[in-house]
N, C-alpha and C positions, 0 to 999 in steps of 0.2 A: 504494500500500500504506500502511495506517495505521501510526502510530508504535506500537511495542511498549513498554508501561509496566512489564512485569514478565516474568520467566522463572522456570520451575520445574524443578528436578531431582528425580527420585524418582518415586514413593515407594520407599523402601528400608526394610528391617526395622531397627529400633533394635537396637544391640548391647548396650544396657544395660537395656532394658525388654522383657519378652516381650509379644507380641501388640500391639506398637505400631509404626505406620508413621511415617516421617519424610519431610517434604517440605522441600527447601531452596529458598528463593525469594529473588529479588533484585528490588527495587522502585526505580524511578526517581523516584518522588514519594510524598508522604504520601497516604493514602486508606483506603478500606474494602475489605478482602479478604473475599469471600464464598466459603465452601467448602460444597459440597453433594455428598454421596456417595449415588449411586443404585445400586440392585441391578440384576440383569439384566432385570427387568421394568419398569424405569424408576421404581420407587418410591423416594422419599427415605428414607434410613436414618440420615442424620446431617447436621446443618446447623450451621454456625458462622460468626459474623461477627466480624472482627477489625480493629482500627485498626492500620495498619502505617506505618512511617516509611521514608524512603529508605535503601537499603542491603540487606544480606543478613541473612537470619534462617532458623532452622529451626523448623518447626511439626510437632507430634506429633499423631497420631490414634490413639486407643485403639480397637483392633478386637477386643478380647477377647470382646465380646458379639455380634459378627457371626457369622452362620452361614457355613460354608464355601461358596465360590462366587465368581462374577465380579461386580465392581462397577466403577463409573466415578466418579472424583472430578472434579467440575467446580469449577475455581478461577476466579473472576471478579474483575477489578480494572480500573478505568479504562476500561470498555467493551470490554475484552479478556477472552476466556474460553479457558482451557486445560483440556483433558480428559485425565486420566491414568487408564489402566486399573489395576485392583487385583485380584489373585487372592488369596483367603483359603484357605489349605490347611486340611484337616480337622485339628482339634486331636488331638494324640496321646492315645491311651487310657492311663489310668494302669495301671501294671503291678501285678498282684496276684500275690504270691508265695505258693505253697502249700508247706507243709512236710509231707512224708510221713513218717509214723512207722511203723516196722516192729514 
């Protein structure tokens, strides 16, 4: 079995920003992290390339423009790839209040 260079927890919804997912990752060495989010048909919807240092960090992904549905986040580092499923729920409809006058 090959050595694992990083691990990822999440994604989880951010408690401070709406429509943002957070990944917590721990790296054993410095390198380049590639993030590619694919929709359920395998089309790339978001790509990001980050230089990371050893240790733990939290990475945010803005999903406010993603359509509701199922996605997979592919995180690649040091020859290792971790795939994390993501489900985007439909955005709530804004409430319209009507005032009735008699």
